[in-house]
N, CA, C, O and the ligand as a Tripos MOL2 file, in Angstrom:
@<TRIPOS>MOLECULE
protein
  285   283    72     0     0
PROTEIN
NO_CHARGES

@<TRIPOS>ATOM
      1 N          27.7100   19.1720   16.4660 N.3       1 MET1
      2 CA         28.8200   18.2170   16.5780 C.3       1 MET1
      3 C          29.9490   18.8520   17.3700 C.2       1 MET1
      4 O          30.1860   20.0560   17.2720 O.2       1 MET1
      5 N          30.6370   18.0510   18.1470 N.am      2 ALA2
      6 CA         31.7720   18.5570   18.9280 C.3       2 ALA2
      7 C          32.9350   18.8620   17.9900 C.2       2 ALA2
      8 O          33.0520   18.2780   16.9120 O.2       2 ALA2
      9 N          33.7800   19.7750   18.4130 N.am      3 ASP3
     10 CA         34.9510   20.0810   17.6050 C.3       3 ASP3
     11 C          35.8130   18.8430   17.4380 C.2       3 ASP3
     12 O          35.9460   18.0260   18.3490 O.2       3 ASP3
     13 N          36.3900   18.7260   16.2600 N.am      4 GLN4
     14 CA         37.2550   17.5950   15.9750 C.3       4 GLN4
     15 C          38.6830   18.0980   15.8140 C.2       4 GLN4
     16 O          38.9300   19.0970   15.1380 O.2       4 GLN4
     17 N          39.6110   17.3990   16.4370 N.am      5 LYS5
     18 CA         41.0110   17.8140   16.3830 C.3       5 LYS5
     19 C          41.6850   17.1840   15.1570 C.2       5 LYS5
     20 O          41.6010   15.9770   14.9310 O.2       5 LYS5
     21 N          42.3480   18.0320   14.3820 N.am      6 ILE6
     22 CA         42.9760   17.5850   13.1360 C.3       6 ILE6
     23 C          44.4760   17.8800   13.1870 C.2       6 ILE6
     24 O          44.8920   18.9140   13.7110 O.2       6 ILE6
     25 N          45.2730   16.9840   12.6510 N.am      7 THR7
     26 CA         46.6980   17.2520   12.4870 C.3       7 THR7
     27 C          47.0770   17.0010   11.0360 C.2       7 THR7
     28 O          46.8080   15.9320   10.4900 O.2       7 THR7
     29 N          47.7020   17.9940   10.4190 N.am      8 LEU8
     30 CA         48.1530   17.8630    9.0360 C.3       8 LEU8
     31 C          49.6700   17.8710    8.9860 C.2       8 LEU8
     32 O          50.3220   18.5700    9.7620 O.2       8 LEU8
     33 N          50.2220   17.0990    8.0810 N.am      9 ALA9
     34 CA         51.6450   17.1940    7.7700 C.3       9 ALA9
     35 C          51.8040   18.3160    6.7540 C.2       9 ALA9
     36 O          51.0790   18.3600    5.7600 O.2       9 ALA9
     37 N          52.7500   19.2260    6.9960 N.am     10 VAL10
     38 CA         52.9220   20.3870    6.1160 C.3      10 VAL10
     39 C          54.3640   20.4330    5.6060 C.2      10 VAL10
     40 O          55.3100   20.4750    6.3930 O.2      10 VAL10
     41 N          54.5180   20.4260    4.2800 N.am     11 ASP11
     42 CA         55.8430   20.4820    3.6570 C.3      11 ASP11
     43 C          56.3190   21.9250    3.4910 C.2      11 ASP11
     44 O          55.5300   22.8670    3.5620 O.2      11 ASP11
     45 N          57.6200   22.0750    3.2710 N.am     12 ASN12
     46 CA         58.2000   23.3710    2.8660 C.3      12 ASN12
     47 C          58.3870   24.3880    3.9840 C.2      12 ASN12
     48 O          58.8820   25.4850    3.7260 O.2      12 ASN12
     49 N          58.0110   24.0650    5.2030 N.am     13 MET13
     50 CA         58.1930   25.0550    6.2720 C.3      13 MET13
     51 C          59.6290   24.9770    6.7760 C.2      13 MET13
     52 O          60.0940   23.9100    7.1760 O.2      13 MET13
     53 N          60.3270   26.1050    6.7550 N.am     14 ASN14
     54 CA         61.7020   26.0700    7.2710 C.3      14 ASN14
     55 C          62.0910   27.2700    8.1210 C.2      14 ASN14
     56 O          63.2590   27.4210    8.4780 O.2      14 ASN14
     57 N          61.1250   28.1290    8.4510 N.am     15 CYS15
     58 CA         61.4370   29.2060    9.3880 C.3      15 CYS15
     59 C          60.1460   29.7560    9.9930 C.2      15 CYS15
     60 O          59.0490   29.3160    9.6480 O.2      15 CYS15
     61 N          60.2920   30.7110   10.8870 N.am     16 GLY16
     62 CA         59.1410   31.2900   11.5560 C.3      16 GLY16
     63 C          58.1920   31.9940   10.6090 C.2      16 GLY16
     64 O          56.9900   32.0680   10.8640 O.2      16 GLY16
     65 N          58.7270   32.5090    9.5220 N.am     17 HIS17
     66 CA         57.8610   33.1440    8.5290 C.3      17 HIS17
     67 C          56.9060   32.1170    7.9220 C.2      17 HIS17
     68 O          55.7180   32.3850    7.7390 O.2      17 HIS17
     69 N          57.4400   30.9540    7.6200 N.am     18 CYS18
     70 CA         56.6270   29.8840    7.0300 C.3      18 CYS18
     71 C          55.5060   29.4680    7.9810 C.2      18 CYS18
     72 O          54.3520   29.3540    7.5680 O.2      18 CYS18
     73 N          55.8390   29.2410    9.2470 N.am     19 THR19
     74 CA         54.7990   28.8340   10.1870 C.3      19 THR19
     75 C          53.7550   29.9420   10.3250 C.2      19 THR19
     76 O          52.5660   29.6660   10.4880 O.2      19 THR19
     77 N          54.2030   31.1930   10.2590 N.am     20 GLY20
     78 CA         53.2800   32.3160   10.3360 C.3      20 GLY20
     79 C          52.3160   32.3410    9.1610 C.2      20 GLY20
     80 O          51.1350   32.6490    9.3190 O.2      20 GLY20
     81 N          52.8390   32.0100    7.9640 N.am     21 MET21
     82 CA         51.9930   31.9970    6.7650 C.3      21 MET21
     83 C          50.9390   30.8950    6.8620 C.2      21 MET21
     84 O          49.7810   31.0910    6.4940 O.2      21 MET21
     85 N          51.3590   29.7380    7.3630 N.am     22 VAL22
     86 CA         50.4270   28.6180    7.5240 C.3      22 VAL22
     87 C          49.3670   28.9790    8.5650 C.2      22 VAL22
     88 O          48.1780   28.7260    8.3720 O.2      22 VAL22
     89 N          49.8140   29.5660    9.6570 N.am     23 GLN23
     90 CA         48.9020   29.9970   10.7180 C.3      23 GLN23
     91 C          47.8660   30.9730   10.1690 C.2      23 GLN23
     92 O          46.6750   30.8570   10.4560 O.2      23 GLN23
     93 N          48.3390   31.9470    9.3660 N.am     24 LYS24
     94 CA         47.4660   32.9710    8.8020 C.3      24 LYS24
     95 C          46.4350   32.3560    7.8480 C.2      24 LYS24
     96 O          45.2640   32.7340    7.8550 O.2      24 LYS24
     97 N          46.8910   31.4100    7.0360 N.am     25 ALA25
     98 CA         45.9880   30.7530    6.0810 C.3      25 ALA25
     99 C          44.8730   30.0210    6.8290 C.2      25 ALA25
    100 O          43.7250   29.9980    6.3840 O.2      25 ALA25
    101 N          45.2240   29.4230    7.9690 N.am     26 LEU26
    102 CA         44.2160   28.6970    8.7490 C.3      26 LEU26
    103 C          43.2910   29.6600    9.4860 C.2      26 LEU26
    104 O          42.0860   29.4230    9.5790 O.2      26 LEU26
    105 N          43.8570   30.7440   10.0080 N.am     27 GLU27
    106 CA         43.0550   31.7290   10.7400 C.3      27 GLU27
    107 C          41.9890   32.3560    9.8540 C.2      27 GLU27
    108 O          40.9530   32.8060   10.3420 O.2      27 GLU27
    109 N          42.2490   32.3850    8.5440 N.am     28 ALA28
    110 CA         41.3170   33.0220    7.6130 C.3      28 ALA28
    111 C          40.0640   32.1830    7.3870 C.2      28 ALA28
    112 O          39.0950   32.6700    6.8050 O.2      28 ALA28
    113 N          40.0680   30.9440    7.8340 N.am     29 ILE29
    114 CA         38.9340   30.0540    7.5970 C.3      29 ILE29
    115 C          38.0120   30.0330    8.8230 C.2      29 ILE29
    116 O          38.4350   29.7050    9.9320 O.2      29 ILE29
    117 N          36.7500   30.3910    8.5960 N.am     30 THR30
    118 CA         35.7620   30.3760    9.6770 C.3      30 THR30
    119 C          35.4760   28.9370   10.0980 C.2      30 THR30
    120 O          35.2600   28.0650    9.2570 O.2      30 THR30
    121 N          35.4760   28.7010   11.4000 N.am     31 GLY31
    122 CA         35.1690   27.3570   11.8920 C.3      31 GLY31
    123 C          36.4010   26.5890   12.3160 C.2      31 GLY31
    124 O          36.3050   25.4690   12.8180 O.2      31 GLY31
    125 N          37.5700   27.1980   12.1110 N.am     32 ILE32
    126 CA         38.8230   26.5810   12.5540 C.3      32 ILE32
    127 C          39.3590   27.3580   13.7470 C.2      32 ILE32
    128 O          39.4340   28.5860   13.7210 O.2      32 ILE32
    129 N          39.7340   26.6220   14.8000 N.am     33 SER33
    130 CA         40.2410   27.2660   16.0130 C.3      33 SER33
    131 C          41.3640   26.4360   16.6270 C.2      33 SER33
    132 O          41.7190   25.3750   16.1140 O.2      33 SER33
    133 N          41.9110   26.9300   17.7210 N.am     34 ASP34
    134 CA         42.9970   26.2240   18.4330 C.3      34 ASP34
    135 C          44.1530   25.8560   17.5060 C.2      34 ASP34
    136 O          44.6490   24.7300   17.5390 O.2      34 ASP34
    137 N          44.5740   26.8020   16.6860 N.am     35 ILE35
    138 CA         45.6030   26.5130   15.6870 C.3      35 ILE35
    139 C          46.9850   26.4970   16.3310 C.2      35 ILE35
    140 O          47.3430   27.4000   17.0870 O.2      35 ILE35
    141 N          47.7430   25.4710   16.0240 N.am     36 SER36
    142 CA         49.1470   25.4800   16.4230 C.3      36 SER36
    143 C          49.9780   24.8790   15.2980 C.2      36 SER36
    144 O          49.6820   23.7880   14.8090 O.2      36 SER36
    145 N          51.0210   25.5990   14.8910 N.am     37 VAL37
    146 CA         51.8700   25.1690   13.7800 C.3      37 VAL37
    147 C          53.2650   24.9140   14.3240 C.2      37 VAL37
    148 O          53.8740   25.7920   14.9340 O.2      37 VAL37
    149 N          53.7660   23.7040   14.1000 N.am     38 ASP38
    150 CA         55.0520   23.3230   14.6700 C.3      38 ASP38
    151 C          56.0970   23.1080   13.5900 C.2      38 ASP38
    152 O          55.9560   22.2590   12.7100 O.2      38 ASP38
    153 N          57.1480   23.9060   13.6890 N.am     39 LEU39
    154 CA         58.2240   23.8560   12.6940 C.3      39 LEU39
    155 C          59.0370   22.5700   12.8330 C.2      39 LEU39
    156 O          59.4340   21.9680   11.8350 O.2      39 LEU39
    157 N          59.2800   22.1550   14.0750 N.am     40 GLY40
    158 CA         60.1080   20.9730   14.3290 C.3      40 GLY40
    159 C          59.5240   19.6980   13.7590 C.2      40 GLY40
    160 O          60.2290   18.9030   13.1370 O.2      40 GLY40
    161 N          58.2270   19.5060   13.9750 N.am     41 THR41
    162 CA         57.5850   18.2770   13.5030 C.3      41 THR41
    163 C          56.9430   18.4620   12.1360 C.2      41 THR41
    164 O          56.4320   17.5050   11.5530 O.2      41 THR41
    165 N          56.9670   19.7010   11.6150 N.am     42 LYS42
    166 CA         56.3350   20.0290   10.3240 C.3      42 LYS42
    167 C          54.8630   19.6370   10.3090 C.2      42 LYS42
    168 O          54.3820   18.9840    9.3830 O.2      42 LYS42
    169 N          54.1620   20.0560   11.3630 N.am     43 LYS43
    170 CA         52.7530   19.7190   11.4760 C.3      43 LYS43
    171 C          51.9340   20.9220   11.8770 C.2      43 LYS43
    172 O          52.4190   21.8300   12.5520 O.2      43 LYS43
    173 N          50.6910   20.9160   11.4550 N.am     44 ALA44
    174 CA         49.7370   21.9360   11.8790 C.3      44 ALA44
    175 C          48.5660   21.2280   12.5440 C.2      44 ALA44
    176 O          47.9910   20.2980   11.9780 O.2      44 ALA44
    177 N          48.2140   21.6730   13.7510 N.am     45 SER45
    178 CA         47.0790   21.0960   14.4640 C.3      45 SER45
    179 C          46.0390   22.1740   14.6960 C.2      45 SER45
    180 O          46.3630   23.3410   14.9130 O.2      45 SER45
    181 N          44.7880   21.7600   14.6450 N.am     46 PHE46
    182 CA         43.7080   22.7220   14.8750 C.3      46 PHE46
    183 C          42.4110   21.9620   15.1010 C.2      46 PHE46
    184 O          42.3310   20.7600   14.8510 O.2      46 PHE46
    185 N          41.3970   22.6750   15.5750 N.am     47 SER47
    186 CA         40.0700   22.0870   15.7630 C.3      47 SER47
    187 C          39.1460   22.5890   14.6720 C.2      47 SER47
    188 O          39.2170   23.7460   14.2590 O.2      47 SER47
    189 N          38.2760   21.6960   14.2100 N.am     48 ILE48
    190 CA         37.3080   22.0880   13.1850 C.3      48 ILE48
    191 C          35.9040   21.8370   13.6910 C.2      48 ILE48
    192 O          35.6640   20.9270   14.4840 O.2      48 ILE48
    193 N          34.9650   22.6730   13.2130 N.am     49 GLN49
    194 CA         33.5720   22.5220   13.6130 C.3      49 GLN49
    195 C          32.7810   21.6950   12.6130 C.2      49 GLN49
    196 O          31.7200   21.1650   12.9410 O.2      49 GLN49
    197 N          33.3030   21.5800   11.3740 N.am     50 GLU50
    198 CA         32.6260   20.7680   10.3610 C.3      50 GLU50
    199 C          33.6610   19.9780    9.5870 C.2      50 GLU50
    200 O          34.7720   20.4510    9.3500 O.2      50 GLU50
    201 N          33.2910   18.7800    9.1990 N.am     51 LYS51
    202 CA         34.2240   17.8760    8.5380 C.3      51 LYS51
    203 C          34.8320   18.4470    7.2620 C.2      51 LYS51
    204 O          36.0180   18.2530    6.9920 O.2      51 LYS51
    205 N          34.0090   19.1610    6.4710 N.am     52 ASN52
    206 CA         34.5110   19.6390    5.1780 C.3      52 ASN52
    207 C          35.5850   20.7160    5.3130 C.2      52 ASN52
    208 O          36.2210   21.0970    4.3310 O.2      52 ASN52
    209 N          35.7790   21.1980    6.5300 N.am     53 LEU53
    210 CA         36.8110   22.2120    6.7450 C.3      53 LEU53
    211 C          38.2170   21.6290    6.6030 C.2      53 LEU53
    212 O          39.1760   22.3770    6.4130 O.2      53 LEU53
    213 N          38.3530   20.3060    6.6930 N.am     54 VAL54
    214 CA         39.6650   19.6870    6.5070 C.3      54 VAL54
    215 C          40.1600   19.9580    5.0910 C.2      54 VAL54
    216 O          41.3010   20.3740    4.8870 O.2      54 VAL54
    217 N          39.2760   19.7140    4.1070 N.am     55 GLU55
    218 CA         39.6400   19.9430    2.7100 C.3      55 GLU55
    219 C          39.9760   21.4150    2.4700 C.2      55 GLU55
    220 O          40.9310   21.7400    1.7640 O.2      55 GLU55
    221 N          39.1760   22.2950    3.0680 N.am     56 GLN56
    222 CA         39.4340   23.7420    2.9360 C.3      56 GLN56
    223 C          40.7860   24.1130    3.5110 C.2      56 GLN56
    224 O          41.5220   24.9130    2.9330 O.2      56 GLN56
    225 N          41.1060   23.5260    4.6530 N.am     57 ALA57
    226 CA         42.3800   23.8230    5.3110 C.3      57 ALA57
    227 C          43.5450   23.3490    4.4570 C.2      57 ALA57
    228 O          44.5130   24.0820    4.2580 O.2      57 ALA57
    229 N          43.4520   22.1190    3.9510 N.am     58 ILE58
    230 CA         44.5170   21.5660    3.1030 C.3      58 ILE58
    231 C          44.7060   22.4420    1.8750 C.2      58 ILE58
    232 O          45.8310   22.7560    1.4860 O.2      58 ILE58
    233 N          43.5910   22.8320    1.2740 N.am     59 ASP59
    234 CA         43.6170   23.6700    0.0800 C.3      59 ASP59
    235 C          44.2820   25.0180    0.3620 C.2      59 ASP59
    236 O          45.1360   25.4650   -0.4040 O.2      59 ASP59
    237 N          43.8920   25.6590    1.4560 N.am     60 ALA60
    238 CA         44.4020   26.9930    1.7850 C.3      60 ALA60
    239 C          45.9010   26.9570    2.0690 C.2      60 ALA60
    240 O          46.6430   27.8260    1.6100 O.2      60 ALA60
    241 N          46.3440   25.9620    2.8200 N.am     61 ILE61
    242 CA         47.7710   25.8620    3.1630 C.3      61 ILE61
    243 C          48.5980   25.5510    1.9190 C.2      61 ILE61
    244 O          49.6610   26.1300    1.6940 O.2      61 ILE61
    245 N          48.0820   24.6220    1.1180 N.am     62 THR62
    246 CA         48.7920   24.2260   -0.1010 C.3      62 THR62
    247 C          48.9130   25.4200   -1.0510 C.2      62 THR62
    248 O          49.9660   25.6350   -1.6510 O.2      62 THR62
    249 N          47.8280   26.1960   -1.1850 N.am     63 LYS63
    250 CA         47.8430   27.3740   -2.0590 C.3      63 LYS63
    251 C          48.8100   28.4310   -1.5490 C.2      63 LYS63
    252 O          49.3570   29.2030   -2.3370 O.2      63 LYS63
    253 N          49.0250   28.4760   -0.2360 N.am     64 ALA64
    254 CA         49.9600   29.4330    0.3410 C.3      64 ALA64
    255 C          51.4130   29.0020    0.0830 C.2      64 ALA64
    256 O          52.3490   29.7400    0.3890 O.2      64 ALA64
    257 N          51.5880   27.7970   -0.4840 N.am     65 GLY65
    258 CA         52.9300   27.3550   -0.8560 C.3      65 GLY65
    259 C          53.4900   26.2480    0.0250 C.2      65 GLY65
    260 O          54.6710   25.9110   -0.0540 O.2      65 GLY65
    261 N          52.6200   25.6830    0.8720 N.am     66 TYR66
    262 CA         53.0640   24.6410    1.7890 C.3      66 TYR66
    263 C          52.1750   23.4140    1.6440 C.2      66 TYR66
    264 O          51.1460   23.2990    2.3100 O.2      66 TYR66
    265 N          52.5830   22.4940    0.7640 N.am     67 PRO67
    266 CA         51.7360   21.3210    0.4940 C.3      67 PRO67
    267 C          51.4020   20.5710    1.7910 C.2      67 PRO67
    268 O          52.2870   20.1710    2.5470 O.2      67 PRO67
    269 N          50.1060   20.3960    2.0180 N.am     68 ALA68
    270 CA         49.6520   19.7690    3.2610 C.3      68 ALA68
    271 C          48.8980   18.4970    2.9610 C.2      68 ALA68
    272 O          48.2800   18.3630    1.9050 O.2      68 ALA68
    273 N          48.9500   17.5530    3.9050 N.am     69 SER69
    274 CA         48.1900   16.3150    3.7490 C.3      69 SER69
    275 C          47.8240   15.7800    5.1180 C.2      69 SER69
    276 O          48.4600   16.0950    6.1230 O.2      69 SER69
    277 N          46.7780   14.9600    5.1320 N.am     70 LEU70
    278 CA         46.3600   14.3170    6.3810 C.3      70 LEU70
    279 C          47.3820   13.2570    6.7280 C.2      70 LEU70
    280 O          47.7860   12.4610    5.8800 O.2      70 LEU70
    281 N          47.7910   13.2530    7.9720 N.am     71 LYS71
    282 CA         48.8000   12.2680    8.4110 C.3      71 LYS71
    283 C          48.1210   10.9160    8.5630 C.2      71 LYS71
    284 O          48.7720    9.9360    8.9240 O.2      71 LYS71
    285 CU         60.3400   30.2320    6.0260 Cu       72 CU72
@<TRIPOS>BOND
     1     1     2 1
     2     2     3 1
     3     3     4 2
     4     3     5 am
     5     5     6 1
     6     6     7 1
     7     7     8 2
     8     7     9 am
     9     9    10 1
    10    10    11 1
    11    11    12 2
    12    11    13 am
    13    13    14 1
    14    14    15 1
    15    15    16 2
    16    15    17 am
    17    17    18 1
    18    18    19 1
    19    19    20 2
    20    19    21 am
    21    21    22 1
    22    22    23 1
    23    23    24 2
    24    23    25 am
    25    25    26 1
    26    26    27 1
    27    27    28 2
    28    27    29 am
    29    29    30 1
    30    30    31 1
    31    31    32 2
    32    31    33 am
    33    33    34 1
    34    34    35 1
    35    35    36 2
    36    35    37 am
    37    37    38 1
    38    38    39 1
    39    39    40 2
    40    39    41 am
    41    41    42 1
    42    42    43 1
    43    43    44 2
    44    43    45 am
    45    45    46 1
    46    46    47 1
    47    47    48 2
    48    47    49 am
    49    49    50 1
    50    50    51 1
    51    51    52 2
    52    51    53 am
    53    53    54 1
    54    54    55 1
    55    55    56 2
    56    55    57 am
    57    57    58 1
    58    58    59 1
    59    59    60 2
    60    59    61 am
    61    61    62 1
    62    62    63 1
    63    63    64 2
    64    63    65 am
    65    65    66 1
    66    66    67 1
    67    67    68 2
    68    67    69 am
    69    69    70 1
    70    70    71 1
    71    71    72 2
    72    71    73 am
    73    73    74 1
    74    74    75 1
    75    75    76 2
    76    75    77 am
    77    77    78 1
    78    78    79 1
    79    79    80 2
    80    79    81 am
    81    81    82 1
    82    82    83 1
    83    83    84 2
    84    83    85 am
    85    85    86 1
    86    86    87 1
    87    87    88 2
    88    87    89 am
    89    89    90 1
    90    90    91 1
    91    91    92 2
    92    91    93 am
    93    93    94 1
    94    94    95 1
    95    95    96 2
    96    95    97 am
    97    97    98 1
    98    98    99 1
    99    99   100 2
   100    99   101 am
   101   101   102 1
   102   102   103 1
   103   103   104 2
   104   103   105 am
   105   105   106 1
   106   106   107 1
   107   107   108 2
   108   107   109 am
   109   109   110 1
   110   110   111 1
   111   111   112 2
   112   111   113 am
   113   113   114 1
   114   114   115 1
   115   115   116 2
   116   115   117 am
   117   117   118 1
   118   118   119 1
   119   119   120 2
   120   119   121 am
   121   121   122 1
   122   122   123 1
   123   123   124 2
   124   123   125 am
   125   125   126 1
   126   126   127 1
   127   127   128 2
   128   127   129 am
   129   129   130 1
   130   130   131 1
   131   131   132 2
   132   131   133 am
   133   133   134 1
   134   134   135 1
   135   135   136 2
   136   135   137 am
   137   137   138 1
   138   138   139 1
   139   139   140 2
   140   139   141 am
   141   141   142 1
   142   142   143 1
   143   143   144 2
   144   143   145 am
   145   145   146 1
   146   146   147 1
   147   147   148 2
   148   147   149 am
   149   149   150 1
   150   150   151 1
   151   151   152 2
   152   151   153 am
   153   153   154 1
   154   154   155 1
   155   155   156 2
   156   155   157 am
   157   157   158 1
   158   158   159 1
   159   159   160 2
   160   159   161 am
   161   161   162 1
   162   162   163 1
   163   163   164 2
   164   163   165 am
   165   165   166 1
   166   166   167 1
   167   167   168 2
   168   167   169 am
   169   169   170 1
   170   170   171 1
   171   171   172 2
   172   171   173 am
   173   173   174 1
   174   174   175 1
   175   175   176 2
   176   175   177 am
   177   177   178 1
   178   178   179 1
   179   179   180 2
   180   179   181 am
   181   181   182 1
   182   182   183 1
   183   183   184 2
   184   183   185 am
   185   185   186 1
   186   186   187 1
   187   187   188 2
   188   187   189 am
   189   189   190 1
   190   190   191 1
   191   191   192 2
   192   191   193 am
   193   193   194 1
   194   194   195 1
   195   195   196 2
   196   195   197 am
   197   197   198 1
   198   198   199 1
   199   199   200 2
   200   199   201 am
   201   201   202 1
   202   202   203 1
   203   203   204 2
   204   203   205 am
   205   205   206 1
   206   206   207 1
   207   207   208 2
   208   207   209 am
   209   209   210 1
   210   210   211 1
   211   211   212 2
   212   211   213 am
   213   213   214 1
   214   214   215 1
   215   215   216 2
   216   215   217 am
   217   217   218 1
   218   218   219 1
   219   219   220 2
   220   219   221 am
   221   221   222 1
   222   222   223 1
   223   223   224 2
   224   223   225 am
   225   225   226 1
   226   226   227 1
   227   227   228 2
   228   227   229 am
   229   229   230 1
   230   230   231 1
   231   231   232 2
   232   231   233 am
   233   233   234 1
   234   234   235 1
   235   235   236 2
   236   235   237 am
   237   237   238 1
   238   238   239 1
   239   239   240 2
   240   239   241 am
   241   241   242 1
   242   242   243 1
   243   243   244 2
   244   243   245 am
   245   245   246 1
   246   246   247 1
   247   247   248 2
   248   247   249 am
   249   249   250 1
   250   250   251 1
   251   251   252 2
   252   251   253 am
   253   253   254 1
   254   254   255 1
   255   255   256 2
   256   255   257 am
   257   257   258 1
   258   258   259 1
   259   259   260 2
   260   259   261 am
   261   261   262 1
   262   262   263 1
   263   263   264 2
   264   263   265 am
   265   265   266 1
   266   266   267 1
   267   267   268 2
   268   267   269 am
   269   269   270 1
   270   270   271 1
   271   271   272 2
   272   271   273 am
   273   273   274 1
   274   274   275 1
   275   275   276 2
   276   275   277 am
   277   277   278 1
   278   278   279 1
   279   279   280 2
   280   279   281 am
   281   281   282 1
   282   282   283 1
   283   283   284 2
@<TRIPOS>SUBSTRUCTURE
     1 MET1         2 RESIDUE 1 A MET
     2 ALA2         6 RESIDUE 1 A ALA
     3 ASP3        10 RESIDUE 1 A ASP
     4 GLN4        14 RESIDUE 1 A GLN
     5 LYS5        18 RESIDUE 1 A LYS
     6 ILE6        22 RESIDUE 1 A ILE
     7 THR7        26 RESIDUE 1 A THR
     8 LEU8        30 RESIDUE 1 A LEU
     9 ALA9        34 RESIDUE 1 A ALA
    10 VAL10       38 RESIDUE 1 A VAL
    11 ASP11       42 RESIDUE 1 A ASP
    12 ASN12       46 RESIDUE 1 A ASN
    13 MET13       50 RESIDUE 1 A MET
    14 ASN14       54 RESIDUE 1 A ASN
    15 CYS15       58 RESIDUE 1 A CYS
    16 GLY16       62 RESIDUE 1 A GLY
    17 HIS17       66 RESIDUE 1 A HIS
    18 CYS18       70 RESIDUE 1 A CYS
    19 THR19       74 RESIDUE 1 A THR
    20 GLY20       78 RESIDUE 1 A GLY
    21 MET21       82 RESIDUE 1 A MET
    22 VAL22       86 RESIDUE 1 A VAL
    23 GLN23       90 RESIDUE 1 A GLN
    24 LYS24       94 RESIDUE 1 A LYS
    25 ALA25       98 RESIDUE 1 A ALA
    26 LEU26      102 RESIDUE 1 A LEU
    27 GLU27      106 RESIDUE 1 A GLU
    28 ALA28      110 RESIDUE 1 A ALA
    29 ILE29      114 RESIDUE 1 A ILE
    30 THR30      118 RESIDUE 1 A THR
    31 GLY31      122 RESIDUE 1 A GLY
    32 ILE32      126 RESIDUE 1 A ILE
    33 SER33      130 RESIDUE 1 A SER
    34 ASP34      134 RESIDUE 1 A ASP
    35 ILE35      138 RESIDUE 1 A ILE
    36 SER36      142 RESIDUE 1 A SER
    37 VAL37      146 RESIDUE 1 A VAL
    38 ASP38      150 RESIDUE 1 A ASP
    39 LEU39      154 RESIDUE 1 A LEU
    40 GLY40      158 RESIDUE 1 A GLY
    41 THR41      162 RESIDUE 1 A THR
    42 LYS42      166 RESIDUE 1 A LYS
    43 LYS43      170 RESIDUE 1 A LYS
    44 ALA44      174 RESIDUE 1 A ALA
    45 SER45      178 RESIDUE 1 A SER
    46 PHE46      182 RESIDUE 1 A PHE
    47 SER47      186 RESIDUE 1 A SER
    48 ILE48      190 RESIDUE 1 A ILE
    49 GLN49      194 RESIDUE 1 A GLN
    50 GLU50      198 RESIDUE 1 A GLU
    51 LYS51      202 RESIDUE 1 A LYS
    52 ASN52      206 RESIDUE 1 A ASN
    53 LEU53      210 RESIDUE 1 A LEU
    54 VAL54      214 RESIDUE 1 A VAL
    55 GLU55      218 RESIDUE 1 A GLU
    56 GLN56      222 RESIDUE 1 A GLN
    57 ALA57      226 RESIDUE 1 A ALA
    58 ILE58      230 RESIDUE 1 A ILE
    59 ASP59      234 RESIDUE 1 A ASP
    60 ALA60      238 RESIDUE 1 A ALA
    61 ILE61      242 RESIDUE 1 A ILE
    62 THR62      246 RESIDUE 1 A THR
    63 LYS63      250 RESIDUE 1 A LYS
    64 ALA64      254 RESIDUE 1 A ALA
    65 GLY65      258 RESIDUE 1 A GLY
    66 TYR66      262 RESIDUE 1 A TYR
    67 PRO67      266 RESIDUE 1 A PRO
    68 ALA68      270 RESIDUE 1 A ALA
    69 SER69      274 RESIDUE 1 A SER
    70 LEU70      278 RESIDUE 1 A LEU
    71 LYS71      282 RESIDUE 1 A LYS
    72 CU72       285 GROUP 0 **** ****
């Protein structure tokens, strides 16, 4: 399957440290690439190789302290 582009709304981000933590949480998941975390729009975008990685991504970001949801 081709990579699918995902955008999540991410709460609680208010500085570069926060975006870095979200970025790190996503980087730790195999199958996720092209990660970009935007402080201004409070969104995280990335490509996934499998559909179930969306749930993993939401879980990982939320556990890191930044509640995430599909927009
Ligand atoms: Cu911060």
